[in-house]
All heavy atoms as a GROMACS GRO file, in nm:
protein
  590
    1MET      N    1   0.083  -0.119   0.000
    1MET     CA    2   0.000   0.000   0.000
    1MET      C    3   0.088   0.126   0.000
    1MET      O    4   0.060   0.220  -0.071
    1MET     CB    5  -0.094  -0.004   0.120
    1MET     CG    6  -0.179   0.117   0.136
    1MET     SD    7  -0.316   0.109   0.021
    1MET     CE    8  -0.417   0.237   0.081
    2PHE      N    9   0.194   0.123   0.078
    2PHE     CA   10   0.282   0.239   0.086
    2PHE      C   11   0.343   0.272  -0.050
    2PHE      O   12   0.347   0.387  -0.091
    2PHE     CB   13   0.391   0.215   0.191
    2PHE     CG   14   0.486   0.330   0.204
    2PHE    CD1   15   0.444   0.449   0.263
    2PHE    CD2   16   0.615   0.321   0.157
    2PHE    CE1   17   0.531   0.557   0.275
    2PHE    CE2   18   0.703   0.428   0.169
    2PHE     CZ   19   0.660   0.546   0.227
    3LEU      N   20   0.386   0.167  -0.122
    3LEU     CA   21   0.444   0.188  -0.255
    3LEU      C   22   0.341   0.246  -0.350
    3LEU      O   23   0.372   0.336  -0.429
    3LEU     CB   24   0.500   0.057  -0.310
    3LEU     CG   25   0.566   0.065  -0.447
    3LEU    CD1   26   0.681   0.164  -0.446
    3LEU    CD2   27   0.614  -0.072  -0.491
    4GLN      N   28   0.219   0.199  -0.344
    4GLN     CA   29   0.112   0.253  -0.429
    4GLN      C   30   0.092   0.402  -0.404
    4GLN      O   31   0.076   0.480  -0.497
    4GLN     CB   32  -0.018   0.178  -0.406
    4GLN     CG   33  -0.017   0.036  -0.455
    4GLN     CD   34  -0.142  -0.039  -0.414
    4GLN    OE1   35  -0.232   0.016  -0.354
    4GLN    NE2   36  -0.147  -0.167  -0.448
    5LEU      N   37   0.094   0.441  -0.278
    5LEU     CA   38   0.077   0.583  -0.244
    5LEU      C   39   0.196   0.664  -0.294
    5LEU      O   40   0.179   0.776  -0.342
    5LEU     CB   41   0.060   0.600  -0.094
    5LEU     CG   42  -0.073   0.552  -0.036
    5LEU    CD1   43  -0.072   0.565   0.116
    5LEU    CD2   44  -0.189   0.631  -0.095
    6GLN      N   45   0.316   0.609  -0.283
    6GLN     CA   46   0.435   0.679  -0.332
    6GLN      C   47   0.424   0.705  -0.482
    6GLN      O   48   0.456   0.813  -0.530
    6GLN     CB   49   0.561   0.597  -0.304
    6GLN     CG   50   0.608   0.604  -0.161
    6GLN     CD   51   0.736   0.526  -0.144
    6GLN    OE1   52   0.746   0.412  -0.186
    6GLN    NE2   53   0.834   0.590  -0.082
    7VAL      N   54   0.379   0.604  -0.558
    7VAL     CA   55   0.364   0.619  -0.702
    7VAL      C   56   0.258   0.724  -0.733
    7VAL      O   57   0.276   0.809  -0.821
    7VAL     CB   58   0.330   0.484  -0.769
    7VAL    CG1   59   0.293   0.503  -0.916
    7VAL    CG2   60   0.447   0.388  -0.756
    8LEU      N   61   0.148   0.720  -0.662
    8LEU     CA   62   0.041   0.818  -0.682
    8LEU      C   63   0.094   0.960  -0.660
    8LEU      O   64   0.072   1.048  -0.743
    8LEU     CB   65  -0.076   0.790  -0.588
    8LEU     CG   66  -0.190   0.892  -0.590
    8LEU    CD1   67  -0.256   0.895  -0.727
    8LEU    CD2   68  -0.290   0.860  -0.482
    9PHE      N   69   0.164   0.980  -0.552
    9PHE     CA   70   0.217   1.114  -0.524
    9PHE      C   71   0.327   1.152  -0.623
    9PHE      O   72   0.340   1.268  -0.660
    9PHE     CB   73   0.266   1.125  -0.380
    9PHE     CG   74   0.153   1.122  -0.280
    9PHE    CD1   75   0.152   1.030  -0.178
    9PHE    CD2   76   0.049   1.213  -0.289
    9PHE    CE1   77   0.046   1.028  -0.086
    9PHE    CE2   78  -0.056   1.211  -0.198
    9PHE     CZ   79  -0.057   1.118  -0.097
   10LEU      N   80   0.405   1.056  -0.669
   10LEU     CA   81   0.508   1.083  -0.768
   10LEU      C   82   0.443   1.136  -0.897
   10LEU      O   83   0.488   1.236  -0.953
   10LEU     CB   84   0.589   0.957  -0.798
   10LEU     CG   85   0.691   0.968  -0.910
   10LEU    CD1   86   0.808   1.055  -0.866
   10LEU    CD2   87   0.739   0.831  -0.953
   11LEU      N   88   0.338   1.071  -0.942
   11LEU     CA   89   0.268   1.117  -1.062
   11LEU      C   90   0.204   1.254  -1.042
   11LEU      O   91   0.210   1.341  -1.129
   11LEU     CB   92   0.161   1.015  -1.103
   11LEU     CG   93   0.214   0.882  -1.156
   11LEU    CD1   94   0.098   0.784  -1.178
   11LEU    CD2   95   0.292   0.902  -1.284
   12THR      N   96   0.143   1.274  -0.927
   12THR     CA   97   0.081   1.403  -0.896
   12THR      C   98   0.186   1.513  -0.894
   12THR      O   99   0.166   1.620  -0.953
   12THR     CB  100   0.006   1.396  -0.762
   12THR    OG1  101  -0.093   1.294  -0.769
   12THR    CG2  102  -0.059   1.529  -0.728
   13ASP      N  103   0.298   1.487  -0.829
   13ASP     CA  104   0.406   1.587  -0.821
   13ASP      C  105   0.462   1.616  -0.960
   13ASP      O  106   0.490   1.733  -0.992
   13ASP     CB  107   0.517   1.539  -0.728
   13ASP     CG  108   0.475   1.536  -0.582
   13ASP    OD1  109   0.370   1.597  -0.548
   13ASP    OD2  110   0.546   1.473  -0.501
   14ALA      N  111   0.480   1.512  -1.041
   14ALA     CA  112   0.532   1.533  -1.177
   14ALA      C  113   0.435   1.618  -1.258
   14ALA      O  114   0.477   1.709  -1.330
   14ALA     CB  115   0.556   1.398  -1.244
   15TYR      N  116   0.308   1.589  -1.247
   15TYR     CA  117   0.207   1.668  -1.320
   15TYR      C  118   0.207   1.813  -1.271
   15TYR      O  119   0.207   1.907  -1.350
   15TYR     CB  120   0.068   1.607  -1.303
   15TYR     CG  121  -0.040   1.691  -1.366
   15TYR    CD1  122  -0.060   1.690  -1.504
   15TYR    CD2  123  -0.121   1.773  -1.288
   15TYR    CE1  124  -0.158   1.769  -1.562
   15TYR    CE2  125  -0.219   1.853  -1.346
   15TYR     CZ  126  -0.237   1.850  -1.482
   15TYR     OH  127  -0.334   1.928  -1.539
   16ASP      N  128   0.208   1.832  -1.141
   16ASP     CA  129   0.207   1.967  -1.084
   16ASP      C  130   0.328   2.048  -1.128
   16ASP      O  131   0.318   2.170  -1.149
   16ASP     CB  132   0.200   1.962  -0.931
   16ASP     CG  133   0.064   1.918  -0.879
   16ASP    OD1  134  -0.035   1.921  -0.957
   16ASP    OD2  135   0.056   1.880  -0.761
   17ALA      N  136   0.443   1.984  -1.143
   17ALA     CA  137   0.565   2.053  -1.179
   17ALA      C  138   0.578   2.077  -1.330
   17ALA      O  139   0.658   2.161  -1.373
   17ALA     CB  140   0.686   1.973  -1.130
   18TYR      N  141   0.502   2.006  -1.410
   18TYR     CA  142   0.513   2.014  -1.555
   18TYR      C  143   0.459   2.148  -1.605
   18TYR      O  144   0.348   2.189  -1.571
   18TYR     CB  145   0.438   1.898  -1.619
   18TYR     CG  146   0.465   1.880  -1.766
   18TYR    CD1  147   0.594   1.851  -1.812
   18TYR    CD2  148   0.363   1.892  -1.858
   18TYR    CE1  149   0.619   1.834  -1.946
   18TYR    CE2  150   0.387   1.875  -1.993
   18TYR     CZ  151   0.516   1.846  -2.037
   18TYR     OH  152   0.539   1.829  -2.171
   19LYS      N  153   0.535   2.215  -1.687
   19LYS     CA  154   0.498   2.349  -1.733
   19LYS      C  155   0.404   2.347  -1.854
   19LYS      O  156   0.338   2.446  -1.882
   19LYS     CB  157   0.623   2.429  -1.765
   19LYS     CG  158   0.709   2.454  -1.643
   19LYS     CD  159   0.826   2.543  -1.674
   19LYS     CE  160   0.924   2.561  -1.563
   19LYS     NZ  161   0.884   2.545  -1.430
   20GLU      N  162   0.395   2.238  -1.924
   20GLU     CA  163   0.313   2.228  -2.046
   20GLU      C  164   0.182   2.152  -2.020
   20GLU      O  165   0.142   2.066  -2.100
   20GLU     CB  166   0.393   2.158  -2.156
   20GLU     CG  167   0.525   2.223  -2.190
   20GLU     CD  168   0.508   2.352  -2.270
   20GLU    OE1  169   0.411   2.361  -2.347
   20GLU    OE2  170   0.592   2.442  -2.254
   21LYS      N  171   0.115   2.183  -1.912
   21LYS     CA  172  -0.007   2.110  -1.875
   21LYS      C  173  -0.114   2.114  -1.984
   21LYS      O  174  -0.194   2.025  -1.996
   21LYS     CB  175  -0.065   2.165  -1.745
   21LYS     CG  176   0.014   2.127  -1.623
   21LYS     CD  177  -0.061   2.173  -1.499
   21LYS     CE  178   0.021   2.151  -1.376
   21LYS     NZ  179   0.132   2.243  -1.360
   22SER      N  180  -0.114   2.220  -2.065
   22SER     CA  181  -0.215   2.231  -2.170
   22SER      C  182  -0.202   2.118  -2.273
   22SER      O  183  -0.297   2.088  -2.344
   22SER     CB  184  -0.205   2.366  -2.240
   22SER     OG  185  -0.080   2.380  -2.305
   23GLY      N  186  -0.087   2.053  -2.278
   23GLY     CA  187  -0.066   1.941  -2.370
   23GLY      C  188  -0.101   1.806  -2.311
   23GLY      O  189  -0.081   1.703  -2.375
   24ILE      N  190  -0.154   1.805  -2.189
   24ILE     CA  191  -0.188   1.680  -2.120
   24ILE      C  192  -0.338   1.675  -2.098
   24ILE      O  193  -0.399   1.773  -2.055
   24ILE     CB  194  -0.117   1.670  -1.984
   24ILE    CG1  195   0.034   1.666  -2.003
   24ILE    CG2  196  -0.164   1.548  -1.906
   24ILE    CD1  197   0.111   1.668  -1.872
   25ARG      N  198  -0.395   1.562  -2.126
   25ARG     CA  199  -0.537   1.542  -2.096
   25ARG      C  200  -0.548   1.447  -1.978
   25ARG      O  201  -0.505   1.332  -1.986
   25ARG     CB  202  -0.610   1.483  -2.216
   25ARG     CG  203  -0.756   1.461  -2.187
   25ARG     CD  204  -0.831   1.417  -2.310
   25ARG     NE  205  -0.967   1.388  -2.273
   25ARG     CZ  206  -1.038   1.292  -2.326
   25ARG    NH1  207  -0.987   1.216  -2.420
   25ARG    NH2  208  -1.161   1.272  -2.286
   26VAL      N  209  -0.603   1.494  -1.869
   26VAL     CA  210  -0.624   1.412  -1.750
   26VAL      C  211  -0.764   1.353  -1.760
   26VAL      O  212  -0.863   1.424  -1.770
   26VAL     CB  213  -0.609   1.495  -1.621
   26VAL    CG1  214  -0.637   1.409  -1.499
   26VAL    CG2  215  -0.469   1.556  -1.614
   27LEU      N  216  -0.771   1.221  -1.761
   27LEU     CA  217  -0.899   1.151  -1.774
   27LEU      C  218  -0.972   1.145  -1.641
   27LEU      O  219  -0.910   1.136  -1.535
   27LEU     CB  220  -0.878   1.010  -1.826
   27LEU     CG  221  -0.813   0.997  -1.964
   27LEU    CD1  222  -0.784   0.851  -1.994
   27LEU    CD2  223  -0.901   1.058  -2.070
   28GLU      N  224  -1.101   1.148  -1.648
   28GLU     CA  225  -1.184   1.127  -1.530
   28GLU      C  226  -1.174   0.981  -1.486
   28GLU      O  227  -1.151   0.892  -1.569
   28GLU     CB  228  -1.330   1.160  -1.561
   28GLU     CG  229  -1.355   1.304  -1.599
   28GLU     CD  230  -1.332   1.398  -1.483
   28GLU    OE1  231  -1.362   1.362  -1.368
   28GLU    OE2  232  -1.284   1.510  -1.508
   29SER      N  233  -1.194   0.955  -1.360
   29SER     CA  234  -1.185   0.817  -1.310
   29SER      C  235  -1.287   0.726  -1.380
   29SER      O  236  -1.260   0.609  -1.405
   29SER     CB  237  -1.203   0.812  -1.159
   29SER     OG  238  -1.330   0.862  -1.124
   30ALA      N  239  -1.402   0.779  -1.415
   30ALA     CA  240  -1.505   0.699  -1.483
   30ALA      C  241  -1.459   0.652  -1.622
   30ALA      O  242  -1.510   0.554  -1.675
   30ALA     CB  243  -1.634   0.778  -1.497
   31ASP      N  244  -1.358   0.719  -1.678
   31ASP     CA  245  -1.307   0.682  -1.810
   31ASP      C  246  -1.213   0.562  -1.805
   31ASP      O  247  -1.194   0.494  -1.905
   31ASP     CB  248  -1.234   0.800  -1.875
   31ASP     CG  249  -1.327   0.915  -1.904
   31ASP    OD1  250  -1.447   0.892  -1.925
   31ASP    OD2  251  -1.278   1.030  -1.907
   32ILE      N  252  -1.150   0.539  -1.691
   32ILE     CA  253  -1.053   0.428  -1.681
   32ILE      C  254  -1.081   0.332  -1.565
   32ILE      O  255  -1.033   0.220  -1.565
   32ILE     CB  256  -0.908   0.480  -1.672
   32ILE    CG1  257  -0.893   0.583  -1.562
   32ILE    CG2  258  -0.864   0.536  -1.805
   32ILE    CD1  259  -0.752   0.632  -1.539
   33TYR      N  260  -1.157   0.378  -1.468
   33TYR     CA  261  -1.197   0.294  -1.356
   33TYR      C  262  -1.348   0.306  -1.336
   33TYR      O  263  -1.393   0.355  -1.232
   33TYR     CB  264  -1.127   0.336  -1.226
   33TYR     CG  265  -0.980   0.308  -1.223
   33TYR    CD1  266  -0.888   0.407  -1.255
   33TYR    CD2  267  -0.934   0.183  -1.188
   33TYR    CE1  268  -0.753   0.382  -1.252
   33TYR    CE2  269  -0.798   0.156  -1.186
   33TYR     CZ  270  -0.708   0.257  -1.217
   33TYR     OH  271  -0.575   0.230  -1.214
   34PRO      N  272  -1.427   0.264  -1.433
   34PRO     CA  273  -1.571   0.289  -1.426
   34PRO      C  274  -1.644   0.206  -1.321
   34PRO      O  275  -1.752   0.242  -1.277
   34PRO     CB  276  -1.621   0.255  -1.565
   34PRO     CG  277  -1.525   0.150  -1.613
   34PRO     CD  278  -1.392   0.193  -1.556
   35LEU      N  279  -1.585   0.095  -1.281
   35LEU     CA  280  -1.652   0.004  -1.189
   35LEU      C  281  -1.593   0.014  -1.049
   35LEU      O  282  -1.472   0.026  -1.032
   35LEU     CB  283  -1.640  -0.140  -1.237
   35LEU     CG  284  -1.692  -0.168  -1.377
   35LEU    CD1  285  -1.670  -0.314  -1.412
   35LEU    CD2  286  -1.838  -0.130  -1.390
   36GLU      N  287  -1.679   0.005  -0.951
   36GLU     CA  288  -1.632  -0.004  -0.813
   36GLU      C  289  -1.599  -0.150  -0.785
   36GLU      O  290  -1.644  -0.240  -0.855
   36GLU     CB  291  -1.741   0.046  -0.718
   36GLU     CG  292  -1.768   0.194  -0.739
   36GLU     CD  293  -1.875   0.247  -0.645
   36GLU    OE1  294  -1.900   0.185  -0.541
   36GLU    OE2  295  -1.934   0.350  -0.678
   37ILE      N  296  -1.522  -0.173  -0.682
   37ILE     CA  297  -1.473  -0.308  -0.654
   37ILE      C  298  -1.587  -0.410  -0.638
   37ILE      O  299  -1.576  -0.522  -0.684
   37ILE     CB  300  -1.380  -0.308  -0.530
   37ILE    CG1  301  -1.304  -0.438  -0.520
   37ILE    CG2  302  -1.457  -0.276  -0.403
   37ILE    CD1  303  -1.187  -0.434  -0.426
   38ASN      N  304  -1.698  -0.368  -0.582
   38ASN     CA  305  -1.809  -0.462  -0.562
   38ASN      C  306  -1.890  -0.484  -0.690
   38ASN      O  307  -1.970  -0.577  -0.697
   38ASN     CB  308  -1.900  -0.415  -0.448
   38ASN     CG  309  -1.959  -0.278  -0.475
   38ASN    OD1  310  -1.907  -0.202  -0.555
   38ASN    ND2  311  -2.065  -0.246  -0.406
   39GLU      N  312  -1.869  -0.404  -0.793
   39GLU     CA  313  -1.945  -0.418  -0.917
   39GLU      C  314  -1.887  -0.523  -1.011
   39GLU      O  315  -1.956  -0.572  -1.100
   39GLU     CB  316  -1.953  -0.284  -0.990
   39GLU     CG  317  -2.038  -0.183  -0.918
   39GLU     CD  318  -2.039  -0.048  -0.986
   39GLU    OE1  319  -1.932  -0.001  -1.030
   39GLU    OE2  320  -2.149   0.010  -0.995
   40LYS      N  321  -1.761  -0.559  -0.994
   40LYS     CA  322  -1.699  -0.656  -1.085
   40LYS      C  323  -1.770  -0.790  -1.083
   40LYS      O  324  -1.777  -0.858  -1.184
   40LYS     CB  325  -1.552  -0.672  -1.058
   40LYS     CG  326  -1.520  -0.755  -0.936
   40LYS     CD  327  -1.372  -0.783  -0.927
   40LYS     CE  328  -1.337  -0.846  -0.797
   40LYS     NZ  329  -1.354  -0.986  -0.788
   41GLU      N  330  -1.826  -0.827  -0.970
   41GLU     CA  331  -1.897  -0.955  -0.960
   41GLU      C  332  -2.016  -0.960  -1.056
   41GLU      O  333  -2.051  -1.065  -1.107
   41GLU     CB  334  -1.946  -0.977  -0.816
   41GLU     CG  335  -1.837  -0.972  -0.710
   41GLU     CD  336  -1.731  -1.078  -0.729
   41GLU    OE1  337  -1.763  -1.188  -0.779
   41GLU    OE2  338  -1.614  -1.051  -0.693
   42LYS      N  339  -2.076  -0.845  -1.081
   42LYS     CA  340  -2.193  -0.840  -1.169
   42LYS      C  341  -2.157  -0.868  -1.314
   42LYS      O  342  -2.243  -0.900  -1.395
   42LYS     CB  343  -2.261  -0.704  -1.158
   42LYS     CG  344  -2.317  -0.677  -1.020
   42LYS     CD  345  -2.379  -0.539  -1.011
   42LYS     CE  346  -2.430  -0.513  -0.871
   42LYS     NZ  347  -2.487  -0.379  -0.859
   43LEU      N  348  -2.029  -0.860  -1.348
   43LEU     CA  349  -1.986  -0.887  -1.485
   43LEU      C  350  -1.998  -1.034  -1.522
   43LEU      O  351  -1.999  -1.068  -1.639
   43LEU     CB  352  -1.841  -0.843  -1.505
   43LEU     CG  353  -1.814  -0.694  -1.496
   43LEU    CD1  354  -1.666  -0.667  -1.504
   43LEU    CD2  355  -1.888  -0.621  -1.605
   44PHE      N  356  -2.007  -1.120  -1.424
   44PHE     CA  357  -2.009  -1.262  -1.449
   44PHE      C  358  -2.148  -1.323  -1.439
   44PHE      O  359  -2.164  -1.443  -1.435
   44PHE     CB  360  -1.909  -1.333  -1.358
   44PHE     CG  361  -1.770  -1.285  -1.383
   44PHE    CD1  362  -1.711  -1.192  -1.302
   44PHE    CD2  363  -1.701  -1.329  -1.495
   44PHE    CE1  364  -1.584  -1.144  -1.327
   44PHE    CE2  365  -1.573  -1.282  -1.522
   44PHE     CZ  366  -1.514  -1.190  -1.438
   45GLN      N  367  -2.248  -1.239  -1.437
   45GLN     CA  368  -2.385  -1.286  -1.444
   45GLN      C  369  -2.415  -1.318  -1.590
   45GLN      O  370  -2.344  -1.275  -1.681
   45GLN     CB  371  -2.482  -1.180  -1.393
   45GLN     CG  372  -2.460  -1.144  -1.248
   45GLN     CD  373  -2.548  -1.027  -1.204
   45GLN    OE1  374  -2.625  -0.973  -1.280
   45GLN    NE2  375  -2.531  -0.988  -1.078
   46LYS      N  376  -2.521  -1.397  -1.613
   46LYS     CA  377  -2.557  -1.429  -1.752
   46LYS      C  378  -2.576  -1.303  -1.834
   46LYS      O  379  -2.533  -1.296  -1.948
   46LYS     CB  380  -2.684  -1.513  -1.757
   46LYS     CG  381  -2.660  -1.659  -1.745
   46LYS     CD  382  -2.785  -1.735  -1.782
   46LYS     CE  383  -2.744  -1.878  -1.804
   46LYS     NZ  384  -2.832  -1.949  -1.888
   47GLU      N  385  -2.642  -1.205  -1.778
   47GLU     CA  386  -2.664  -1.078  -1.845
   47GLU      C  387  -2.608  -0.967  -1.757
   47GLU      O  388  -2.643  -0.956  -1.641
   47GLU     CB  389  -2.814  -1.056  -1.866
   47GLU     CG  390  -2.848  -1.023  -2.009
   47GLU     CD  391  -2.997  -1.010  -2.029
   47GLU    OE1  392  -3.061  -1.113  -2.055
   47GLU    OE2  393  -3.046  -0.897  -2.015
   48VAL      N  394  -2.522  -0.885  -1.816
   48VAL     CA  395  -2.464  -0.773  -1.742
   48VAL      C  396  -2.573  -0.667  -1.723
   48VAL      O  397  -2.639  -0.629  -1.818
   48VAL     CB  398  -2.344  -0.714  -1.818
   48VAL    CG1  399  -2.289  -0.592  -1.747
   48VAL    CG2  400  -2.236  -0.819  -1.838
   49PRO      N  401  -2.593  -0.621  -1.599
   49PRO     CA  402  -2.695  -0.518  -1.574
   49PRO      C  403  -2.671  -0.393  -1.660
   49PRO      O  404  -2.556  -0.357  -1.688
   49PRO     CB  405  -2.678  -0.487  -1.426
   49PRO     CG  406  -2.613  -0.609  -1.368
   49PRO     CD  407  -2.526  -0.663  -1.477
   50GLU      N  408  -2.778  -0.327  -1.700
   50GLU     CA  409  -2.768  -0.211  -1.789
   50GLU      C  410  -2.680  -0.100  -1.732
   50GLU      O  411  -2.604  -0.038  -1.807
   50GLU     CB  412  -2.908  -0.155  -1.818
   50GLU     CG  413  -2.985  -0.236  -1.918
   50GLU     CD  414  -3.118  -0.171  -1.954
   50GLU    OE1  415  -3.123  -0.046  -1.964
   50GLU    OE2  416  -3.215  -0.245  -1.972
   51ASP      N  417  -2.692  -0.073  -1.602
   51ASP     CA  418  -2.611   0.035  -1.544
   51ASP      C  419  -2.462   0.005  -1.553
   51ASP      O  420  -2.381   0.093  -1.582
   51ASP     CB  421  -2.653   0.064  -1.400
   51ASP     CG  422  -2.634  -0.055  -1.307
   51ASP    OD1  423  -2.660  -0.170  -1.351
   51ASP    OD2  424  -2.599  -0.034  -1.190
   52ILE      N  425  -2.426  -0.121  -1.533
   52ILE     CA  426  -2.285  -0.162  -1.543
   52ILE      C  427  -2.240  -0.154  -1.689
   52ILE      O  428  -2.131  -0.105  -1.719
   52ILE     CB  429  -2.265  -0.304  -1.489
   52ILE    CG1  430  -2.308  -0.315  -1.343
   52ILE    CG2  431  -2.120  -0.351  -1.508
   52ILE    CD1  432  -2.228  -0.234  -1.247
   53GLN      N  433  -2.323  -0.200  -1.782
   53GLN     CA  434  -2.288  -0.197  -1.924
   53GLN      C  435  -2.267  -0.054  -1.974
   53GLN      O  436  -2.175  -0.027  -2.050
   53GLN     CB  437  -2.395  -0.267  -2.007
   53GLN     CG  438  -2.356  -0.285  -2.152
   53GLN     CD  439  -2.232  -0.372  -2.167
   53GLN    OE1  440  -2.228  -0.485  -2.117
   53GLN    NE2  441  -2.130  -0.321  -2.235
   54ARG      N  442  -2.349   0.038  -1.927
   54ARG     CA  443  -2.333   0.178  -1.966
   54ARG      C  444  -2.197   0.233  -1.921
   54ARG      O  445  -2.130   0.305  -1.993
   54ARG     CB  446  -2.446   0.264  -1.909
   54ARG     CG  447  -2.572   0.263  -1.992
   54ARG     CD  448  -2.668   0.373  -1.951
   54ARG     NE  449  -2.708   0.366  -1.811
   54ARG     CZ  450  -2.808   0.291  -1.765
   54ARG    NH1  451  -2.880   0.218  -1.846
   54ARG    NH2  452  -2.838   0.291  -1.636
   55LYS      N  453  -2.158   0.197  -1.799
   55LYS     CA  454  -2.028   0.242  -1.749
   55LYS      C  455  -1.915   0.186  -1.834
   55LYS      O  456  -1.819   0.257  -1.866
   55LYS     CB  457  -2.009   0.197  -1.603
   55LYS     CG  458  -2.096   0.270  -1.505
   55LYS     CD  459  -2.070   0.217  -1.365
   55LYS     CE  460  -2.153   0.291  -1.260
   55LYS     NZ  461  -2.118   0.246  -1.125
   56ILE      N  462  -1.925   0.059  -1.871
   56ILE     CA  463  -1.821  -0.005  -1.952
   56ILE      C  464  -1.817   0.057  -2.092
   56ILE      O  465  -1.709   0.084  -2.145
   56ILE     CB  466  -1.845  -0.157  -1.960
   56ILE    CG1  467  -1.823  -0.220  -1.821
   56ILE    CG2  468  -1.754  -0.221  -2.064
   56ILE    CD1  469  -1.868  -0.362  -1.811
   57ASP      N  470  -1.932   0.080  -2.150
   57ASP     CA  471  -1.938   0.136  -2.285
   57ASP      C  472  -1.875   0.275  -2.292
   57ASP      O  473  -1.818   0.313  -2.394
   57ASP     CB  474  -2.083   0.143  -2.334
   57ASP     CG  475  -2.143   0.006  -2.362
   57ASP    OD1  476  -2.067  -0.092  -2.373
   57ASP    OD2  477  -2.267  -0.001  -2.372
   58ARG      N  478  -1.884   0.351  -2.185
   58ARG     CA  479  -1.832   0.487  -2.182
   58ARG      C  480  -1.680   0.490  -2.158
   58ARG      O  481  -1.612   0.585  -2.197
   58ARG     CB  482  -1.902   0.565  -2.070
   58ARG     CG  483  -1.858   0.708  -2.058
   58ARG     CD  484  -1.931   0.778  -1.942
   58ARG     NE  485  -1.888   0.914  -1.929
   58ARG     CZ  486  -1.784   0.954  -1.858
   58ARG    NH1  487  -1.710   0.866  -1.794
   58ARG    NH2  488  -1.752   1.082  -1.851
   59ALA      N  489  -1.627   0.387  -2.099
   59ALA     CA  490  -1.486   0.386  -2.055
   59ALA      C  491  -1.388   0.353  -2.168
   59ALA      O  492  -1.422   0.285  -2.263
   59ALA     CB  493  -1.470   0.285  -1.943
   60TYR      N  494  -1.266   0.404  -2.152
   60TYR     CA  495  -1.156   0.368  -2.240
   60TYR      C  496  -1.094   0.234  -2.198
   60TYR      O  497  -1.039   0.162  -2.278
   60TYR     CB  498  -1.045   0.474  -2.235
   60TYR     CG  499  -1.086   0.606  -2.294
   60TYR    CD1  500  -1.124   0.712  -2.212
   60TYR    CD2  501  -1.087   0.625  -2.432
   60TYR    CE1  502  -1.160   0.834  -2.266
   60TYR    CE2  503  -1.124   0.746  -2.486
   60TYR     CZ  504  -1.161   0.850  -2.403
   60TYR     OH  505  -1.198   0.969  -2.457
   61ALA      N  506  -1.099   0.208  -2.070
   61ALA     CA  507  -1.039   0.086  -2.014
   61ALA      C  508  -1.116   0.051  -1.886
   61ALA      O  509  -1.188   0.133  -1.831
   61ALA     CB  510  -0.892   0.108  -1.981
   62VAL      N  511  -1.097  -0.073  -1.840
   62VAL     CA  512  -1.164  -0.118  -1.718
   62VAL      C  513  -1.063  -0.192  -1.632
   62VAL      O  514  -0.993  -0.280  -1.679
   62VAL     CB  515  -1.283  -0.213  -1.750
   62VAL    CG1  516  -1.345  -0.267  -1.622
   62VAL    CG2  517  -1.388  -0.142  -1.834
   63HIS      N  518  -1.055  -0.154  -1.506
   63HIS     CA  519  -0.971  -0.224  -1.408
   63HIS      C  520  -1.065  -0.313  -1.328
   63HIS      O  521  -1.162  -0.266  -1.270
   63HIS     CB  522  -0.901  -0.122  -1.317
   63HIS     CG  523  -0.809  -0.187  -1.220
   63HIS    ND1  524  -0.852  -0.235  -1.100
   63HIS    CD2  525  -0.677  -0.212  -1.228
   63HIS    CE1  526  -0.750  -0.287  -1.036
   63HIS    NE2  527  -0.643  -0.275  -1.111
   64TYR      N  528  -1.035  -0.442  -1.324
   64TYR     CA  529  -1.127  -0.538  -1.263
   64TYR      C  530  -1.103  -0.565  -1.115
   64TYR      O  531  -1.175  -0.642  -1.055
   64TYR     CB  532  -1.125  -0.670  -1.338
   64TYR     CG  533  -1.191  -0.660  -1.474
   64TYR    CD1  534  -1.114  -0.658  -1.589
   64TYR    CD2  535  -1.328  -0.651  -1.486
   64TYR    CE1  536  -1.173  -0.649  -1.713
   64TYR    CE2  537  -1.389  -0.642  -1.609
   64TYR     CZ  538  -1.311  -0.641  -1.722
   64TYR     OH  539  -1.369  -0.631  -1.843
   65PHE      N  540  -0.999  -0.509  -1.054
   65PHE     CA  541  -0.972  -0.530  -0.911
   65PHE      C  542  -0.952  -0.677  -0.875
   65PHE      O  543  -1.013  -0.728  -0.783
   65PHE     CB  544  -1.086  -0.474  -0.824
   65PHE     CG  545  -1.108  -0.326  -0.836
   65PHE    CD1  546  -1.208  -0.278  -0.918
   65PHE    CD2  547  -1.027  -0.238  -0.768
   65PHE    CE1  548  -1.229  -0.141  -0.929
   65PHE    CE2  549  -1.047  -0.100  -0.780
   65PHE     CZ  550  -1.149  -0.053  -0.861
   66TRP      N  551  -0.868  -0.747  -0.949
   66TRP     CA  552  -0.847  -0.889  -0.920
   66TRP      C  553  -0.754  -0.910  -0.801
   66TRP      O  554  -0.746  -1.016  -0.747
   66TRP     CB  555  -0.790  -0.960  -1.040
   66TRP     CG  556  -0.888  -0.975  -1.150
   66TRP    CD1  557  -0.872  -0.929  -1.277
   66TRP    CD2  558  -1.017  -1.034  -1.145
   66TRP    NE1  559  -0.985  -0.956  -1.351
   66TRP    CE2  560  -1.075  -1.020  -1.271
   66TRP    CE3  561  -1.091  -1.095  -1.045
   66TRP    CZ2  562  -1.202  -1.066  -1.302
   66TRP    CZ3  563  -1.217  -1.142  -1.074
   66TRP    CH2  564  -1.271  -1.128  -1.202
   67GLY      N  565  -0.684  -0.810  -0.764
   67GLY     CA  566  -0.592  -0.825  -0.652
   67GLY      C  567  -0.499  -0.707  -0.645
   67GLY      O  568  -0.534  -0.597  -0.686
   68ASN      N  569  -0.381  -0.730  -0.596
   68ASN     CA  570  -0.282  -0.623  -0.584
   68ASN      C  571  -0.224  -0.584  -0.719
   68ASN      O  572  -0.232  -0.659  -0.815
   68ASN     CB  573  -0.169  -0.667  -0.492
   68ASN     CG  574  -0.217  -0.686  -0.351
   68ASN    OD1  575  -0.315  -0.628  -0.309
   68ASN    ND2  576  -0.146  -0.768  -0.276
   69TRP      N  577  -0.162  -0.469  -0.720
   69TRP     CA  578  -0.091  -0.427  -0.839
   69TRP      C  579   0.027  -0.516  -0.852
   69TRP      O  580   0.093  -0.542  -0.930
   69TRP     CB  581  -0.044  -0.282  -0.825
   69TRP     CG  582  -0.157  -0.186  -0.828
   69TRP    CD1  583  -0.224  -0.133  -0.723
   69TRP    CD2  584  -0.222  -0.134  -0.945
   69TRP    NE1  585  -0.324  -0.050  -0.766
   69TRP    CE2  586  -0.325  -0.048  -0.901
   69TRP    CE3  587  -0.203  -0.151  -1.080
   69TRP    CZ2  588  -0.407   0.020  -0.988
   69TRP    CZ3  589  -0.286  -0.082  -1.167
   69TRP    CH2  590  -0.385   0.002  -1.120
   0.00000   0.00000   0.00000
């Protein structure tokens, strides 16, 4: 957990220090982490619930929370 926090702060610090921020697009969490940890279980039902499917359709990527980084 400590290492994860260090990486998070490293990225935040690098972004804050970068002078060309206008050339960077910061994505919303819904674009790359649309599902909450408890929602991944719903992906394995016969039919994915509409609310979950909408989140997936909108996202660029999905993190499934299978375990540690």
